[in-house]
C-alpha positions in Angstrom: 56.6 -113.1 25.6 57.6 -112.5 21.9 60.9 -113.9 20.7 63.6 -111.2 20.1 63.9 -112.0 16.4 60.1 -111.7 15.9 60.1 -108.5 17.9 62.8 -107.0 15.7 60.8 -108.0 12.6 57.6 -106.4 13.9 59.5 -103.2 14.8 61.1 -103.1 11.3 57.6 -103.4 9.7 56.2 -100.6 11.8 59.1 -98.3 11.0 58.4 -98.4 7.3 56.5 -95.2 7.0 54.5 -95.8 10.2 52.4 -98.5 8.4 52.3 -102.2 9.2 53.1 -104.7 6.5 52.8 -108.5 6.7 56.4 -109.9 6.3 55.2 -113.0 4.5 53.1 -111.0 2.0 56.0 -108.7 1.2 58.2 -111.7 0.3 55.4 -113.2 -1.8 54.5 -110.0 -3.7 55.9 -109.2 -7.1 55.0 -106.0 -9.0 55.6 -105.9 -12.8 55.5 -102.5 -14.5 55.0 -102.1 -18.3 57.2 -99.2 -19.6 55.1 -96.6 -21.5 56.5 -93.6 -23.3 55.0 -90.3 -22.2 52.0 -89.4 -24.3 52.1 -85.7 -23.3 54.2 -84.4 -26.3 51.7 -86.0 -28.7 48.8 -84.4 -26.8 50.4 -81.0 -26.6 51.3 -81.0 -30.3 47.7 -81.8 -31.1 46.5 -78.9 -28.9 49.0 -76.6 -30.7 48.1 -77.5 -34.2 44.3 -77.3 -33.6 44.7 -74.0 -31.8 46.7 -72.5 -34.6 44.0 -73.5 -37.2 41.1 -72.1 -35.1 43.1 -69.0 -34.1 43.9 -68.1 -37.7 40.3 -68.5 -38.6 39.2 -66.2 -35.8 41.8 -63.6 -36.7 40.4 -63.5 -40.3 43.4 -65.1 -42.0 41.1 -67.5 -43.8 38.1 -66.8 -46.0 34.7 -66.4 -44.2 33.4 -69.6 -45.8 36.4 -71.7 -44.7 34.6 -73.0 -41.6 34.1 -76.5 -43.1 37.8 -76.7 -44.0 38.7 -75.6 -40.5 36.4 -78.2 -39.0 38.0 -81.0 -41.0 41.5 -79.8 -40.2 41.0 -80.0 -36.5 39.3 -83.4 -36.6 42.6 -85.3 -36.3 43.3 -83.5 -33.0 40.3 -85.5 -31.6 41.9 -88.8 -32.6 45.4 -87.9 -31.4 44.3 -86.6 -28.0 42.0 -89.5 -27.4 45.1 -91.8 -28.1 47.2 -89.7 -25.7 44.5 -90.0 -23.0 44.4 -93.8 -23.5 48.2 -94.1 -22.9 48.1 -91.6 -20.0 45.6 -93.9 -18.3 48.1 -96.8 -18.8 50.8 -94.6 -17.3 48.5 -94.0 -14.2 48.5 -90.2 -14.8 44.8 -89.4 -14.1 45.2 -85.6 -14.5 46.8 -85.9 -17.9 44.4 -88.6 -19.1 41.3 -86.5 -18.0 42.6 -83.4 -19.7 43.5 -85.1 -22.9 40.2 -86.9 -23.1 38.2 -83.7 -22.5 40.3 -81.8 -25.1 39.6 -84.6 -27.5 35.8 -84.3 -27.0 36.0 -80.5 -27.4 37.8 -80.7 -30.7 35.3 -83.3 -31.9 32.3 -81.1 -31.0 34.0 -78.0 -32.5 34.8 -79.9 -35.7 31.3 -81.3 -36.2 29.7 -77.9 -35.5 31.9 -76.1 -38.0 31.4 -78.8 -40.7 27.7 -79.4 -40.3 26.8 -75.8 -39.3 23.6 -76.8 -37.4 21.0 -74.1 -36.3 22.1 -72.6 -33.0 25.4 -74.4 -33.2 27.5 -71.3 -32.4 25.7 -70.5 -29.1 25.8 -74.2 -28.1 29.5 -74.2 -28.8 29.8 -71.0 -26.7 28.3 -72.8 -23.7 30.6 -75.8 -24.3 33.7 -73.5 -24.4 32.5 -71.8 -21.1 32.2 -75.2 -19.4 35.6 -76.2 -20.7 37.2 -73.0 -19.4 35.7 -73.8 -15.9 37.0 -77.4 -16.2 40.5 -76.1 -17.1 40.5 -73.8 -14.1 39.6 -76.6 -11.8 42.3 -78.8 -13.4 44.9 -76.1 -13.0 44.1 -75.9 -9.3 45.3 -79.5 -8.8 48.0 -79.7 -11.4 50.4 -77.2 -9.9 53.3 -79.7 -9.5 53.0 -80.8 -13.2 54.3 -77.5 -14.5 54.1 -78.2 -18.2 50.5 -79.2 -17.8 49.8 -76.3 -15.5 51.2 -73.8 -17.9 49.0 -75.1 -20.8 45.9 -75.0 -18.5 46.6 -71.5 -17.3 46.7 -70.4 -21.0 43.7 -72.4 -21.9 41.4 -70.9 -19.3 41.3 -67.3 -20.7 41.4 -68.6 -24.3 38.3 -70.7 -24.0 36.6 -68.2 -21.7 37.0 -65.5 -24.4 36.0 -68.0 -27.1 32.8 -68.6 -25.2 32.1 -64.9 -25.0 32.7 -64.6 -28.8 30.3 -67.4 -29.5 27.6 -66.1 -27.3 27.8 -62.4 -28.1 29.1 -62.4 -31.7 31.3 -59.3 -31.0 34.2 -59.0 -33.4 36.7 -57.9 -30.9 36.1 -61.0 -28.8 36.8 -63.3 -31.8 40.0 -61.4 -32.5 41.1 -61.7 -28.9 40.2 -65.4 -28.8 42.3 -66.0 -31.9 45.3 -64.2 -30.4 44.9 -66.2 -27.2 44.6 -69.4 -29.3 48.0 -68.7 -30.9 49.5 -68.1 -27.4 48.1 -71.4 -26.3 49.7 -73.0 -29.3 53.0 -71.5 -28.5 52.9 -72.7 -24.9 51.8 -76.2 -25.9 54.6 -76.4 -28.5 57.2 -75.4 -26.0 55.9 -77.9 -23.4 55.9 -80.7 -26.0 59.4 -79.9 -27.3 60.8 -79.7 -23.7 59.3 -83.0 -22.8 60.7 -84.7 -25.9 64.2 -83.3 -25.3 64.0 -84.7 -21.7 63.0 -88.1 -23.0 65.9 -88.1 -25.6 68.6 -86.9 -23.2 67.3 -88.4 -19.9 67.6 -85.1 -18.2 66.0 -81.6 -18.2 67.2 -79.6 -21.2 64.6 -76.8 -21.3 63.2 -75.5 -18.0 59.5 -76.3 -17.3 59.7 -75.6 -13.5 59.2 -79.1 -12.1 58.8 -79.2 -8.3 58.0 -81.9 -5.7 57.2 -85.5 -7.0 57.4 -84.3 -10.6 61.0 -83.2 -10.0 61.9 -86.5 -8.2 60.4 -88.5 -11.0 63.2 -87.2 -13.3 66.0 -86.5 -10.9 65.3 -88.8 -7.9 67.0 -92.2 -7.3 65.1 -95.4 -7.9 64.3 -95.8 -4.2 62.7 -92.4 -4.2 60.6 -93.2 -7.3 59.3 -96.5 -5.8 58.2 -94.8 -2.6 54.5 -95.5 -1.8 54.3 -97.9 -4.7 51.8 -100.0 -2.8 49.2 -97.2 -3.0 49.4 -96.8 -6.8 46.6 -97.7 -9.1 46.8 -101.3 -10.2 48.5 -102.2 -6.9 46.0 -101.0 -4.3 42.4 -102.3 -4.1 39.8 -100.7 -6.5 38.5 -97.5 -5.1 
């Protein structure tokens, strides 16, 4: 026959989300979090700058032999987005980290292809752009609650799909359309970066980015809401 005090403790444990916790382990556990600034403004700004350079080149605003200069100009985006991916991993944001890392690899491949101009490089870059467009579409399907990220992805899908078509077919109208979509992607990325920076400075939403669900609670929710299900976060749970 359990003691009343012990029975109340067990009932309290079972009421916590329907899961059972060992009372002794909860008293012994300490979770230390290292504050990390959001790396997303840096990543979005890098997307914007590189997209403007490539978009202007596709629109014919630079000389035809400027491909090496364009390649060198977008090379820093590789470094900046790789850095953003590293810090996003530390912030336990797997979607943002994956996207920034893949963007980083894409800019590196594009830069090297433009600078070195290897045989068949344009068609190979077309296949890479097509695969990235598919990847961005898959990422957009799971990033709906991260509205800033979702908006950038929804703009990136048609931009890289048309860029792939331009690389594979060589049609001039596809290059022009790809350049225009690149400038649109840059505008969306710049807005997202600026909105996130203003939020960080003011501690509240200044420009709307359409946050919903957990993304909204992360900014507006109380501390108890933000710490909900902390035991299942990466670095706390067992390795998957």
